[in-house]
Each structure stands twice: as C-alpha cells, then as structure tokens.
DOFI-565904 format. One record per residue (C-alpha): x, y, z; residue in one letter; chain. Coordinates in Angstrom, 2 decimals. Each point is the difference from the previous one (the first is absolute). Layout:
N
<site px="X" py="Y" pz="Z" type="a" mol="A"/>
...
***
This chain:
249
<site px="84.03" py="73.46" pz="104.92" type="x" mol="A"/>
<site px="2.48" py="2.50" pz="1.37" type="x" mol="A"/>
<site px="1.33" py="3.33" pz="-1.24" type="x" mol="A"/>
<site px="3.44" py="1.55" pz="0.28" type="x" mol="A"/>
<site px="0.19" py="3.79" pz="-0.21" type="x" mol="A"/>
<site px="3.52" py="1.24" pz="-0.74" type="x" mol="A"/>
<site px="0.54" py="3.23" pz="1.90" type="x" mol="A"/>
<site px="3.65" py="0.19" pz="1.04" type="x" mol="A"/>
<site px="1.17" py="2.89" pz="-2.21" type="x" mol="A"/>
<site px="0.61" py="3.55" pz="1.20" type="x" mol="A"/>
<site px="-1.54" py="1.92" pz="-2.90" type="x" mol="A"/>
<site px="3.00" py="2.27" pz="-0.50" type="x" mol="A"/>
<site px="-1.58" py="2.17" pz="-2.68" type="x" mol="A"/>
<site px="-2.93" py="0.82" pz="2.28" type="x" mol="A"/>
<site px="2.35" py="0.92" pz="2.89" type="x" mol="A"/>
<site px="-2.38" py="-1.49" pz="2.56" type="x" mol="A"/>
<site px="0.57" py="-0.50" pz="3.71" type="x" mol="A"/>
<site px="-2.44" py="-2.92" pz="-0.08" type="x" mol="A"/>
<site px="-0.19" py="-3.16" pz="-2.13" type="x" mol="A"/>
<site px="-1.57" py="0.75" pz="-3.36" type="x" mol="A"/>
<site px="-2.87" py="-2.38" pz="0.70" type="x" mol="A"/>
<site px="-1.14" py="2.27" pz="2.85" type="x" mol="A"/>
<site px="-0.65" py="3.04" pz="-2.20" type="x" mol="A"/>
<site px="-3.46" py="1.45" pz="0.54" type="x" mol="A"/>
<site px="-2.14" py="-0.20" pz="-3.11" type="x" mol="A"/>
<site px="-2.84" py="2.01" pz="1.47" type="x" mol="A"/>
<site px="-1.49" py="-1.49" pz="3.15" type="x" mol="A"/>
<site px="1.81" py="-3.31" pz="-0.36" type="x" mol="A"/>
<site px="3.62" py="-1.09" pz="-0.36" type="x" mol="A"/>
<site px="1.11" py="-2.05" pz="-2.99" type="x" mol="A"/>
<site px="0.57" py="-2.94" pz="2.36" type="x" mol="A"/>
<site px="-3.50" py="0.24" pz="1.46" type="x" mol="A"/>
<site px="-1.50" py="0.04" pz="-3.48" type="x" mol="A"/>
<site px="2.04" py="-3.00" pz="-1.17" type="x" mol="A"/>
<site px="-0.96" py="-1.97" pz="3.11" type="x" mol="A"/>
<site px="-3.69" py="0.84" pz="-0.30" type="x" mol="A"/>
<site px="-0.14" py="-1.33" pz="-3.56" type="x" mol="A"/>
<site px="2.22" py="-3.05" pz="0.49" type="x" mol="A"/>
<site px="-2.00" py="-1.21" pz="2.99" type="x" mol="A"/>
<site px="-2.89" py="-0.83" pz="-2.29" type="x" mol="A"/>
<site px="2.06" py="-2.80" pz="-1.56" type="x" mol="A"/>
<site px="3.01" py="-0.69" pz="2.24" type="x" mol="A"/>
<site px="0.32" py="-2.00" pz="3.23" type="x" mol="A"/>
<site px="3.37" py="1.34" pz="1.17" type="x" mol="A"/>
<site px="1.87" py="3.21" pz="-0.89" type="x" mol="A"/>
<site px="3.73" py="0.47" pz="0.54" type="x" mol="A"/>
<site px="1.61" py="3.42" pz="-0.36" type="x" mol="A"/>
<site px="3.77" py="-0.04" pz="-0.57" type="x" mol="A"/>
<site px="1.51" py="3.08" pz="1.60" type="x" mol="A"/>
<site px="3.35" py="1.74" pz="-0.08" type="x" mol="A"/>
<site px="0.23" py="3.79" pz="0.17" type="x" mol="A"/>
<site px="-1.61" py="1.33" pz="3.21" type="x" mol="A"/>
<site px="-1.34" py="-3.51" pz="0.60" type="x" mol="A"/>
<site px="-1.19" py="0.81" pz="3.51" type="x" mol="A"/>
<site px="-2.65" py="2.38" pz="-1.39" type="x" mol="A"/>
<site px="-1.64" py="-2.84" pz="-1.92" type="x" mol="A"/>
<site px="0.47" py="-2.49" pz="2.84" type="x" mol="A"/>
<site px="-1.95" py="2.28" pz="2.36" type="x" mol="A"/>
<site px="-3.05" py="-0.40" pz="-2.24" type="x" mol="A"/>
<site px="0.22" py="-3.78" pz="-0.41" type="x" mol="A"/>
<site px="-2.06" py="-1.09" pz="2.99" type="x" mol="A"/>
<site px="-2.80" py="2.50" pz="-0.53" type="x" mol="A"/>
<site px="-0.26" py="-0.66" pz="-3.75" type="x" mol="A"/>
<site px="0.59" py="-3.75" pz="0.38" type="x" mol="A"/>
<site px="2.94" py="-0.73" pz="-2.24" type="x" mol="A"/>
<site px="3.42" py="-1.57" pz="0.50" type="x" mol="A"/>
<site px="3.31" py="1.77" pz="-0.56" type="x" mol="A"/>
<site px="3.40" py="-1.31" pz="-1.01" type="x" mol="A"/>
<site px="3.00" py="2.32" pz="0.21" type="x" mol="A"/>
<site px="2.63" py="0.04" pz="-2.73" type="x" mol="A"/>
<site px="3.05" py="1.35" pz="1.89" type="x" mol="A"/>
<site px="2.10" py="0.46" pz="-3.16" type="x" mol="A"/>
<site px="-2.60" py="1.72" pz="-2.17" type="x" mol="A"/>
<site px="2.15" py="3.14" pz="-0.17" type="x" mol="A"/>
<site px="2.84" py="-1.81" pz="-1.80" type="x" mol="A"/>
<site px="-1.94" py="-2.57" pz="-2.05" type="x" mol="A"/>
<site px="-2.90" py="-0.08" pz="-2.44" type="x" mol="A"/>
<site px="-3.49" py="-1.38" pz="0.51" type="x" mol="A"/>
<site px="0.98" py="-3.57" pz="-0.93" type="x" mol="A"/>
<site px="1.19" py="-0.26" pz="3.63" type="x" mol="A"/>
<site px="-3.25" py="1.41" pz="1.32" type="x" mol="A"/>
<site px="-1.96" py="-2.60" pz="-1.94" type="x" mol="A"/>
<site px="2.29" py="-2.69" pz="1.42" type="x" mol="A"/>
<site px="-0.76" py="1.24" pz="3.53" type="x" mol="A"/>
<site px="-3.72" py="-0.18" pz="-0.65" type="x" mol="A"/>
<site px="0.18" py="-3.46" pz="-1.55" type="x" mol="A"/>
<site px="2.00" py="-1.39" pz="2.91" type="x" mol="A"/>
<site px="-2.56" py="1.11" pz="2.60" type="x" mol="A"/>
<site px="-1.66" py="-3.28" pz="0.98" type="x" mol="A"/>
<site px="0.55" py="-1.41" pz="-3.51" type="x" mol="A"/>
<site px="-3.04" py="-1.41" pz="-1.73" type="x" mol="A"/>
<site px="-0.83" py="-1.18" pz="-3.50" type="x" mol="A"/>
<site px="-3.45" py="1.55" pz="-0.08" type="x" mol="A"/>
<site px="-0.77" py="2.56" pz="-2.77" type="x" mol="A"/>
<site px="1.60" py="3.38" pz="0.52" type="x" mol="A"/>
<site px="-0.79" py="3.60" pz="-0.90" type="x" mol="A"/>
<site px="3.01" py="2.32" pz="-0.38" type="x" mol="A"/>
<site px="-0.72" py="3.73" pz="0.19" type="x" mol="A"/>
<site px="2.47" py="2.86" pz="-0.19" type="x" mol="A"/>
<site px="-0.49" py="2.34" pz="2.93" type="x" mol="A"/>
<site px="0.31" py="3.16" pz="-2.07" type="x" mol="A"/>
<site px="-2.87" py="-0.54" pz="-2.43" type="x" mol="A"/>
<site px="-3.60" py="1.14" pz="0.20" type="x" mol="A"/>
<site px="-2.07" py="-2.56" pz="-1.89" type="x" mol="A"/>
<site px="-3.70" py="0.00" pz="-0.81" type="x" mol="A"/>
<site px="-1.88" py="-2.51" pz="2.16" type="x" mol="A"/>
<site px="-1.36" py="-1.69" pz="-3.14" type="x" mol="A"/>
<site px="3.54" py="-0.86" pz="-1.13" type="x" mol="A"/>
<site px="0.77" py="-1.55" pz="3.37" type="x" mol="A"/>
<site px="-3.25" py="-1.96" pz="-0.20" type="x" mol="A"/>
<site px="0.78" py="-1.32" pz="-3.49" type="x" mol="A"/>
<site px="3.52" py="-1.12" pz="0.91" type="x" mol="A"/>
<site px="-1.12" py="-1.60" pz="3.26" type="x" mol="A"/>
<site px="-2.62" py="-2.09" pz="-1.77" type="x" mol="A"/>
<site px="2.30" py="-1.21" pz="-2.79" type="x" mol="A"/>
<site px="1.61" py="-3.45" pz="0.02" type="x" mol="A"/>
<site px="3.64" py="-0.77" pz="-0.78" type="x" mol="A"/>
<site px="2.88" py="2.46" pz="-0.23" type="x" mol="A"/>
<site px="-1.24" py="3.38" pz="-1.23" type="x" mol="A"/>
<site px="1.37" py="3.54" pz="-0.14" type="x" mol="A"/>
<site px="-2.10" py="3.15" pz="-0.25" type="x" mol="A"/>
<site px="1.34" py="1.81" pz="-3.06" type="x" mol="A"/>
<site px="-1.04" py="3.32" pz="-1.49" type="x" mol="A"/>
<site px="-0.24" py="-0.96" pz="-3.66" type="x" mol="A"/>
<site px="1.97" py="2.34" pz="-2.24" type="x" mol="A"/>
<site px="-0.62" py="-1.49" pz="-3.40" type="x" mol="A"/>
<site px="-2.16" py="-2.35" pz="-2.01" type="x" mol="A"/>
<site px="-1.03" py="-0.77" pz="-3.56" type="x" mol="A"/>
<site px="-2.41" py="2.34" pz="-1.80" type="x" mol="A"/>
<site px="-2.91" py="-1.14" pz="-2.17" type="x" mol="A"/>
<site px="2.27" py="0.42" pz="-3.03" type="x" mol="A"/>
<site px="2.60" py="-2.33" pz="1.51" type="x" mol="A"/>
<site px="2.51" py="2.71" pz="0.89" type="x" mol="A"/>
<site px="1.73" py="0.51" pz="3.35" type="x" mol="A"/>
<site px="-1.89" py="2.61" pz="1.99" type="x" mol="A"/>
<site px="1.48" py="1.82" pz="3.02" type="x" mol="A"/>
<site px="-2.29" py="1.07" pz="2.83" type="x" mol="A"/>
<site px="2.69" py="1.55" pz="2.19" type="x" mol="A"/>
<site px="3.31" py="1.81" pz="-0.42" type="x" mol="A"/>
<site px="3.10" py="-2.13" pz="0.53" type="x" mol="A"/>
<site px="1.54" py="0.52" pz="3.47" type="x" mol="A"/>
<site px="3.66" py="-0.96" pz="0.27" type="x" mol="A"/>
<site px="-0.11" py="-0.18" pz="3.82" type="x" mol="A"/>
<site px="-3.11" py="-2.16" pz="0.25" type="x" mol="A"/>
<site px="0.09" py="-3.70" pz="0.93" type="x" mol="A"/>
<site px="-1.09" py="-1.42" pz="-3.33" type="x" mol="A"/>
<site px="-1.44" py="-3.33" pz="-1.11" type="x" mol="A"/>
<site px="0.62" py="-1.91" pz="-3.22" type="x" mol="A"/>
<site px="-2.39" py="-2.71" pz="-1.16" type="x" mol="A"/>
<site px="0.22" py="-2.69" pz="-2.70" type="x" mol="A"/>
<site px="-2.48" py="-0.75" pz="-2.78" type="x" mol="A"/>
<site px="-2.09" py="-2.14" pz="2.38" type="x" mol="A"/>
<site px="-0.37" py="2.84" pz="2.52" type="x" mol="A"/>
<site px="2.36" py="-1.45" pz="2.61" type="x" mol="A"/>
<site px="2.53" py="2.22" pz="1.72" type="x" mol="A"/>
<site px="3.57" py="-0.72" pz="-1.10" type="x" mol="A"/>
<site px="1.87" py="2.90" pz="1.63" type="x" mol="A"/>
<site px="-0.48" py="2.61" pz="2.72" type="x" mol="A"/>
<site px="2.60" py="2.76" pz="0.01" type="x" mol="A"/>
<site px="0.62" py="3.73" pz="-0.23" type="x" mol="A"/>
<site px="2.31" py="-0.72" pz="-2.95" type="x" mol="A"/>
<site px="-2.67" py="-1.20" pz="-2.43" type="x" mol="A"/>
<site px="-0.19" py="2.19" pz="-3.12" type="x" mol="A"/>
<site px="-3.03" py="1.84" pz="-1.37" type="x" mol="A"/>
<site px="-0.92" py="-2.54" pz="-2.68" type="x" mol="A"/>
<site px="0.39" py="-2.97" pz="2.34" type="x" mol="A"/>
<site px="-1.92" py="1.56" pz="2.89" type="x" mol="A"/>
<site px="-3.59" py="-1.18" pz="0.43" type="x" mol="A"/>
<site px="-0.57" py="2.23" pz="3.00" type="x" mol="A"/>
<site px="1.05" py="1.08" pz="3.48" type="x" mol="A"/>
<site px="-0.15" py="-2.23" pz="3.08" type="x" mol="A"/>
<site px="-1.83" py="2.10" pz="2.57" type="x" mol="A"/>
<site px="1.34" py="-1.67" pz="3.14" type="x" mol="A"/>
<site px="-2.78" py="-2.50" pz="0.67" type="x" mol="A"/>
<site px="0.19" py="-3.75" pz="-0.59" type="x" mol="A"/>
<site px="-1.64" py="-3.25" pz="1.03" type="x" mol="A"/>
<site px="2.35" py="-2.98" pz="0.16" type="x" mol="A"/>
<site px="-1.44" py="-3.48" pz="0.57" type="x" mol="A"/>
<site px="3.37" py="-1.75" pz="-0.40" type="x" mol="A"/>
<site px="1.32" py="1.53" pz="3.20" type="x" mol="A"/>
<site px="2.70" py="-2.62" pz="0.54" type="x" mol="A"/>
<site px="1.47" py="0.69" pz="-3.43" type="x" mol="A"/>
<site px="0.01" py="3.73" pz="0.73" type="x" mol="A"/>
<site px="1.71" py="-0.59" pz="3.35" type="x" mol="A"/>
<site px="2.64" py="-2.17" pz="-1.68" type="x" mol="A"/>
<site px="0.51" py="2.58" pz="-2.74" type="x" mol="A"/>
<site px="0.59" py="2.75" pz="2.57" type="x" mol="A"/>
<site px="2.41" py="-2.23" pz="1.93" type="x" mol="A"/>
<site px="1.85" py="-0.80" pz="-3.24" type="x" mol="A"/>
<site px="0.52" py="3.68" pz="-0.80" type="x" mol="A"/>
<site px="1.14" py="0.92" pz="3.50" type="x" mol="A"/>
<site px="2.33" py="-3.01" pz="0.17" type="x" mol="A"/>
<site px="1.68" py="1.31" pz="-3.14" type="x" mol="A"/>
<site px="0.45" py="3.47" pz="1.49" type="x" mol="A"/>
<site px="-2.95" py="1.67" pz="-1.76" type="x" mol="A"/>
<site px="-1.04" py="2.11" pz="2.98" type="x" mol="A"/>
<site px="-0.01" py="3.25" pz="-1.96" type="x" mol="A"/>
<site px="-2.62" py="-1.12" pz="-2.50" type="x" mol="A"/>
<site px="-3.74" py="0.47" pz="-0.13" type="x" mol="A"/>
<site px="-2.19" py="-2.87" pz="1.16" type="x" mol="A"/>
<site px="-1.50" py="-0.28" pz="-3.47" type="x" mol="A"/>
<site px="3.22" py="-1.79" pz="-0.99" type="x" mol="A"/>
<site px="-1.38" py="-2.97" pz="1.92" type="x" mol="A"/>
<site px="-2.89" py="-0.18" pz="-2.47" type="x" mol="A"/>
<site px="2.55" py="-0.50" pz="-2.79" type="x" mol="A"/>
<site px="1.68" py="-2.81" pz="1.94" type="x" mol="A"/>
<site px="-3.40" py="-1.65" pz="0.42" type="x" mol="A"/>
<site px="-0.63" py="0.23" pz="-3.74" type="x" mol="A"/>
<site px="3.43" py="-1.00" pz="-1.29" type="x" mol="A"/>
<site px="1.26" py="-2.47" pz="2.60" type="x" mol="A"/>
<site px="-3.13" py="-1.43" pz="1.60" type="x" mol="A"/>
<site px="-2.20" py="0.06" pz="-3.12" type="x" mol="A"/>
<site px="-2.79" py="1.89" pz="1.72" type="x" mol="A"/>
<site px="-2.74" py="1.66" pz="-2.02" type="x" mol="A"/>
<site px="-0.66" py="3.65" pz="0.86" type="x" mol="A"/>
<site px="-2.84" py="1.89" pz="-1.64" type="x" mol="A"/>
<site px="-0.73" py="3.73" pz="-0.23" type="x" mol="A"/>
<site px="-3.35" py="1.32" pz="1.13" type="x" mol="A"/>
<site px="-0.54" py="3.11" pz="-2.14" type="x" mol="A"/>
<site px="-0.84" py="3.27" pz="1.73" type="x" mol="A"/>
<site px="-1.61" py="2.60" pz="-2.24" type="x" mol="A"/>
<site px="-2.86" py="2.47" pz="-0.03" type="x" mol="A"/>
<site px="-1.67" py="1.20" pz="3.21" type="x" mol="A"/>
<site px="2.09" py="-2.07" pz="2.42" type="x" mol="A"/>
<site px="2.52" py="2.40" pz="1.49" type="x" mol="A"/>
<site px="3.34" py="-0.41" pz="1.73" type="x" mol="A"/>
<site px="3.06" py="2.12" pz="0.74" type="x" mol="A"/>
<site px="3.46" py="-0.61" pz="1.40" type="x" mol="A"/>
<site px="0.88" py="2.67" pz="2.55" type="x" mol="A"/>
<site px="3.61" py="1.06" pz="-0.57" type="x" mol="A"/>
<site px="-0.12" py="3.81" pz="-0.10" type="x" mol="A"/>
<site px="-1.97" py="2.85" pz="1.52" type="x" mol="A"/>
<site px="-1.89" py="0.30" pz="-3.28" type="x" mol="A"/>
<site px="-0.90" py="-3.69" pz="0.21" type="x" mol="A"/>
<site px="-1.27" py="0.48" pz="3.55" type="x" mol="A"/>
<site px="-2.19" py="2.91" pz="-1.01" type="x" mol="A"/>
<site px="-1.45" py="-2.04" pz="-2.86" type="x" mol="A"/>
<site px="-0.50" py="-2.99" pz="2.30" type="x" mol="A"/>
<site px="-2.07" py="2.15" pz="2.37" type="x" mol="A"/>
<site px="-2.24" py="1.06" pz="-2.88" type="x" mol="A"/>
<site px="-0.38" py="-3.58" pz="-1.21" type="x" mol="A"/>
<site px="-0.75" py="-1.15" pz="3.54" type="x" mol="A"/>
<site px="-2.99" py="2.32" pz="0.21" type="x" mol="A"/>
<site px="-1.31" py="-1.54" pz="-3.21" type="x" mol="A"/>
<site px="0.60" py="-3.53" pz="1.33" type="x" mol="A"/>
<site px="-1.71" py="0.83" pz="3.32" type="x" mol="A"/>
<site px="-3.18" py="0.98" pz="-1.79" type="x" mol="A"/>
<site px="-0.13" py="-3.51" pz="-1.45" type="x" mol="A"/>
<site px="0.86" py="-1.91" pz="3.20" type="x" mol="A"/>
***
C-alpha cells in the first residue's frame, strides 16, 4: 500500500516562508510526524509539493520518501496535485490520501489504514438520540468539507455546499481508497473537463455517481483528535494537541 500526502499549497493565511507541512509542532515537523505514523502501515510514501518545493525535496532522501512536484499548484486547486501523485508510477494497489495541513491522531491513521474498501475519516456531527430525534454533536461549519450519507450509511455526496440538515459530518482530509483505478479515472475525467479549480473530493463524487463505487464514512468522535492548520490560532492549538499525542506515542 502507498500513501500520497498533498502538500503543494502555500498557506497564505499563515504567511509562511516554508511549506505548511514543515511547521514545527514542538520538536518535530508536521511532515516528520505524518511519516513516522504512516510508516507503520505503508510501503511507499509520495509527497506532492508545490510552494517552496525544494525545501521538502531536501528532506526526501534522509526521511526516505518520494516527491512529485506540481508546477501549477499556484493557479490550480488540489485536484491537480492528486493527479500528479496518482500518475507517479501508476499502480492499482490500495491508497491512503492525506492532506498535508492536518495533524491527525495516530489512532485515526491506524484505523483508516487497516480498513478495507473505500473509506473516508469523518468527524461525525450528528446522529439519532435514544428518543429517535436528530442530535447534533458539533456546530455546523459552512467552510468545512462535508459528507452526506444515505439511510444505509453509504456516502452519497462530499462537498462544502451540503446544508446543515443533510450533513453527517466533516471529512478530515484522510481516506483509504482500494479502487485506485476508478479514482484515477475520476480525477482524469474532471481535469479533462476543465475542473482544475476544484477540490479533489469532487473525484469521490464521480466515483459514486458515475462508477458506482461504494464509499463509507469512518466516524471520528471522542478522544481521537485532529486539526486542520489554516491560521496562526490553528497552529497554536496544533502544538498543544501534539504534546498530548506525543505522550501517547
């Protein structure tokens, strides 16, 4: 099994002079942490670079990972970065996709890696209470990448545009895809039709609606922590969470 880490963005809101994945969490960069956990389950790790790509490439030999440069990351969205990763020595073996700007508890990575099929790690926002009423565990976030599921628990839509009552939860930027060829074809389909300014999660919808793939959510709740690092406040929180995670490593 291989993993693709998407790390081409510049992190504008953080105003960094380094790729976001190289932020120091407290004795270890985000990249070093992600690699250390993934290596327990993954044979080959590919990091897709863009902004300040040479800084990541310098670390590749020492930390034993491959890099693929997305030269147009500045003017496109991460669908192109995923395409770059998928086209590196293409294979149909199971694949882990990990966003390069998220700190994720090692137990979540372990759970996703050991699953079978096509699964997305999703922070569950709502469920059904003992009285049969809809119960919300989390405030609705308009900007989040949300997931909608049907009555059987299968994912039917992944989008930022899903409304509060349709949203089952937030996709946290970690997936395992066993139908790698279908994913590759879905990404190619979107890019062929000019969808280079869309998020890669759109390819999940193509898999579901055009290729009849089944995607399932793996619910994340309780003590398993994660955070997307977009702002200085996020980074400060990530450093605190990292100390908690380190004590459990």
